[in-house]
Steps between C-alpha positions, in 0.01 A plus 500: 500500500800638705270638768320161539848333542582728785230336716625309805401178321708573196792609723495161680469312168807696354707425817418136481596501131837649589555242777421213276728644235787523760449142598564379135836668478770298328793651673510237779377744776139377515367216711572146389266198500586184681829328409407161360837435351620158625839512660495182711292209600488353854424136524465343854636154543348242729616535856565132514607219271230317302442128497424311172144567366456796729389833350570859589316814362775744392436869467683785324500867597600724205684831605589813327836680517392672818426180676136545487233264350454505121221368293627183324388341170505137468748314712679198362610234751784254421692232688865437432468132579155352448617171622531660852193726479259628234319817511155586337391811319347643821817424709405173670823313574486126511785294653599213271837359611769561751739796420508879453357710232449866412140624445494826315229762428550717192304813380592799297859400458564452869538168704485389849610167634463275798669181606291205564642193675331170486605237766429150623442461873704229680332374814758399744417270801650657814259337752548617857810690425587824311847642458383836377360641821274421798129494499228456763163347413195323644468125438289202584753222570358358815125547449482855651634818338853579639776760422810385312837649391675383195851597373851375419499278805170329421150528642427562876160483681463793727162442667393166643183596684192267413309810411528672160780763445529726212819700412456879498836669467867524582661734750743746345807314622363161374532347842120485586175409324159633550214257469131445598370195689138379486342175614342280227135576430491830690521866397702588813869581435803667668805678372849362590874562459754225513873437439587337167609187700145473652607625852335789695150479362344827632133590483473863376126559494157336418418560138709608213821720561686656218860624572656816364800432272761572780269331766496818722120523456223262441125530404200286594117532505311583814123538485508566128764759515860489382739559782873575493710415811842456623638142465387413852146622428535834685417853383207389286390759231187451309583595134177417314143680488223388713429120464349432157361185327834459311837556675810296425855526378749690698772476243820680610701742290870393454628750762220426743359855508172427344237235445251428226172319570163428350185678654134537424267668761189296391408212269339749274845670417766320301849469695777744436864496574600743793843616603592605851814591689608247763428753785138538356535830342458583132202256432397528144278313257745441220272347232158636581346317208123458505494217238803294580567300822867494573589178681886476527791730513887458467757775553762592254866451632533887533167537674364756252247281325247229565405209265144387567238273368157634447164349388198671347210307621257673287623388156548128551873530407782364716749693706779712331820649624564870595799712609446807711751767615480505881479879495169451314612672186430223240325168483557289185353169382778265377289192404151507350294205513202451266371168638438358844861401543692659790842660559597519868774500754754734320859492635773753397829397387798608727597774244142630468485441120287194483188362668413135527145384565276202500245485231211276394493432121252260358433363845863424583725681749830627357782720606568807284726797490435857363697829478405728797396759241266255318513328176456139394539250781703182446410164654798369706372159617473226226156410372522154663501657843228654705720759679503830688590714801862583383750652735798665377860409607703803627699527180190488280630210283264225642146449628387250751143372458239236559386278219324174402650329198248366259399141578575541861280618792737646760640852528869519517786770533687606191762765422516639144769712340357813348639411155280182531786269411486303828242391756616341819249269670571535875241281644334168421400152643277673754164664528448873424778749528407870486606873475886500512671818608874569465709555809624866526 
C-alpha cells in the first residue's frame, strides 16, 4: 500500500489534499470569498426636476465596506411624501404633485436616499425681447429666411436680402455673425460674415464654411474633400482621406487644434467618425464600427471626448448616443433604443457633466438630458411641445431651443431653465423661427 502511494499520481493527490486543507484554515490567513455584506446603497437622483405625471426609473447600487459591488437581497423602495411622488416595488418613481420628497432604497439594514423635486412649469411671454442674454436665430418674418438677433434691447433683423439667409454662428467677440445665403428653389449657396448691425456683408466662399472657435481657421469642402484654410482662404490643407461617398461634418475641437468629421469610402461601408489635427496630421478612424453608422459628433468642453449619434441600419432600431475618448481608449453607449425611435444631436453642458439631445418618442420630438456617463434620460420639454435642438447658455443654467406648442403650427424660440420651472417664449406672431444660439 505504501509503495503504491509513492507513485507520482499519489504524490500529486497528497499535495492537493494538503493544499485544500490549508485553504480551509480558520485562523484568518486563508483566502476569503467575495464580501457581500451591505455597507451602503447608492441611489441616483433624476438630473432634472419632474413634472406632474412624469415617471423616472430609479436604480440602486449596493456596496460593501470596501466600496465594491455587493449582492443585494430584496430592495424595498419608499417615498417620504407620496403626495409629491410615489415609488413602485421596482423603483419606478411617479410624480404626483408639486414639492420635494425623499425616495429611499433599503436592503440588509442599509439605506440610500435621493431627493426628487416635482415642479410646475410657468410659460412666460417675452416676445421679441429677452433680458437674460442675447440670441441669434433664423426667422421668416418677411417671406424669406433671414438672420435675427434678440436680447434685452429687443429684436433686430440683421439680413434684408430677398434671398434666404440662415444663421450659422457667432464670432468669438460677438460682433459678427456667420450665415449662408441661398436663392429660393436652388441648391446653390454661399457663406458670409456680417456685423451684428447688418453692415459689412462679406462673401467668404461658395458652399458651407465652418469657423474654428477663435476664427483663426476655417474649413470647407472642395471636390469632396474637407479643407482647412486661413481666414482669407489661403494655405489650404486637405485633412480627409480620398473623396468618398460620405464626407461631412468638420466639427472643431474647443481649442481649434482638431476636427471631427463623418467619412465612408463607399456606399457599401457604414460611416465612421474620424479625428484629424487642423494641419492634416494624425488622421484616425475613431469609431471604426462595422455595424453602426455614426452621423454627428459634438466635442466635450475640455476636448477629450466626443458625444455622437449612431445608427445600426441592420436591426431596424433607431439611432442611439455614444461617448468616445478622443485618444481612442474607450467608446461607451449612453442611450439604448429598442424601437425605431431616434436619439440625435447631442450637446455637452458647459461643465461637461450633462448631455442634452433631441429624441423621437412615440412619433414626437422632445428635448432630453442625460448624464455624460449614462443613466436614465429625463425629458426637459413639456409633453405639449414638439421640441428639440437645445443650446446651452454659458453658465449651464438655461437651454434655448425650437418648439411648436400643441395646437399651433409654427416653430418658435424658447428658453428653459434647467430646473424646468420657467420657459420664456421669445418669438411669436410670425412665421417659423429656428435654431437659436447664445451670443458668446
